[in-house]
C-alpha positions in Angstrom: 0.0 0.0 0.0 1.2 3.5 -0.8 1.3 5.7 2.4 -1.7 8.1 2.4 -3.5 6.3 -0.4 -7.2 5.6 0.0 -7.7 1.8 -0.1 -11.2 1.5 1.2 -14.4 3.1 2.5 -17.5 2.5 4.6 -20.7 4.4 5.2 -23.5 4.6 7.6 -27.1 5.3 6.7 -29.8 6.3 9.2 -32.4 3.6 9.7 -34.9 5.2 12.1 -34.3 6.7 15.5 -31.2 5.4 17.2 -30.3 3.0 14.4 -27.9 3.0 11.5 -27.1 0.5 8.7 -23.5 -0.1 7.7 -23.3 0.5 3.9 -20.8 0.4 1.1 -17.9 -1.3 2.9 -15.3 -1.7 0.2 -11.5 -2.4 0.2 -9.5 -2.2 -3.0 -7.1 -5.0 -3.9 -4.0 -3.3 -2.4 -5.7 -3.2 1.0 -7.2 -6.6 1.2 -5.9 -9.2 3.7 -4.3 -6.4 5.7 -6.9 -5.7 8.3 -8.3 -2.6 6.5 -12.0 -3.9 6.5 -11.8 -4.8 10.2 -10.4 -1.3 11.0 -13.2 0.4 8.9 -15.8 -1.6 10.8 -14.1 -0.7 14.1 -14.4 3.0 13.1 -18.1 2.8 12.5 -18.6 0.8 15.8 -16.8 3.6 17.6 -18.9 6.3 16.0 -22.1 4.4 16.8 -21.1 3.9 20.4 -20.2 7.6 20.9 -23.6 8.6 19.4 -25.7 5.9 21.1 -26.7 4.2 17.8 -27.5 0.6 17.2 -25.8 -0.9 14.1 -27.2 -3.3 11.6 -25.9 -4.8 8.4 -27.2 -6.4 5.3 -24.9 -8.8 3.3 -25.6 -10.3 -0.1 -24.5 -13.9 -0.1 -22.4 -13.7 -3.3 -18.9 -14.7 -4.0 -16.7 -16.9 -1.9 -18.1 -16.1 1.5 -15.1 -13.9 2.6 -17.4 -11.0 3.5 -19.7 -13.2 5.7 -16.6 -14.7 7.4 -15.2 -11.2 8.1 -18.4 -10.0 9.7 -18.9 -13.0 11.8 -15.2 -12.9 12.9 -15.5 -9.2 13.9 -18.5 -9.7 16.2 -21.6 -9.6 13.9 -24.5 -12.1 14.5 -26.8 -13.2 11.8 -30.4 -12.4 12.7 -32.1 -13.7 9.6 -32.0 -14.3 5.8 -34.3 -13.5 3.0 -34.5 -13.3 -0.8 -33.6 -9.9 -2.2 -36.1 -8.0 -4.3 -33.4 -7.7 -7.0 -31.5 -10.4 -9.0 -28.0 -10.9 -10.3 -27.4 -9.8 -13.9 -28.1 -13.3 -15.2 -31.5 -13.4 -13.4 -30.5 -15.5 -10.4 -32.1 -14.7 -7.0 -29.9 -13.3 -4.3 -30.0 -14.3 -0.7 -29.5 -11.5 1.9 -28.3 -12.0 5.4 -29.2 -9.5 8.1 -26.8 -8.9 11.0 -26.5 -7.0 14.2 -23.5 -6.3 16.3 -23.0 -8.6 19.3 -23.7 -6.7 22.5 -20.3 -7.4 24.0 -18.3 -6.1 21.0 -16.6 -2.7 21.6 -14.4 -0.7 19.4 -10.7 -1.6 19.6 
């Protein structure tokens, strides 16, 4: 990674009073497998804690499962699954997993 380069991003979107959804977590190839995604998630956890917000997350079950493994490893608990209202470009249905942050997880 080049010092000072942007290698990823994450967003929060309001989801009603006292609640936010983690959105658009992305890490570019140069930042992968270096703890960048976990640090981004830790940043939003800290923000939520400081502002008294509950975090939720929606994950599309696509690809090799690396995203699901990351979330579960960093303290997220699956609360349910459902079929998305949208499909893949080839028309296949997409399974969405809903997550919440475990109560005992605090920002590092």
